[in-house]
N, C-alpha and C positions, 0 to 999 in steps of 0.2 A: 526710597526706595524702589526697586524693581521688580517686575511680577511679572516671570518667565512661562510659559506653559509650552512644550515643544512636543509636536506631535509627525507622526510620518506620512499623511496625505491629507489633501485642501479640506475634506470634509474633519478631519479629526482634529485639524488646524481651525477651523471654523470652532469648536465645541471646545477648543483647549480660550481659544479668544473671551470667547462665553465665561465658561471660569474665573479664567482671569478677573474677567471685571466684575463677575460677582466677590470673586476676594477682594477688589479694590472697592466696590461696598460694602462689606462687613469691615474692613479696617477705615472706612470712613466713618460707619456707625461705632467703628472703636475710639473715635475722634482724632484720629489721623488724618492731615489736610490733603484734601484732594491735589493741590500742588507738589505735594511728597511725593506721588505715587505715580508712576510709569507702567503701563500695562502692554505687553508684549507677550504676541504667540508666535512663535517659529517653528519652520519644520523642521525632518529631522536631519536635511542636510547642510541646514545653517542653523548649528546647537548655540545658543547663549554661553558655555561654557564646555570643555573636553572634560570625558568623562574615561575607565575603563571600558572598555569593549566589552558589551554587557551589562554596566551598570546601569540601571535604572534612576540612581541617586547622582545628584549634581555637587 
């Protein structure tokens, strides 16, 4: 399972990492193995997936 939050600046990338880690912790609390979770935050210039211009949803 990949948890990825994309942001545009360093500060928001730090917050994105924090949010992604919070989601991972919640998933672990729901019984998902920690080894099955990858937490990743990426900047706007290195998105995990392509979307339409202006789209906020992957």
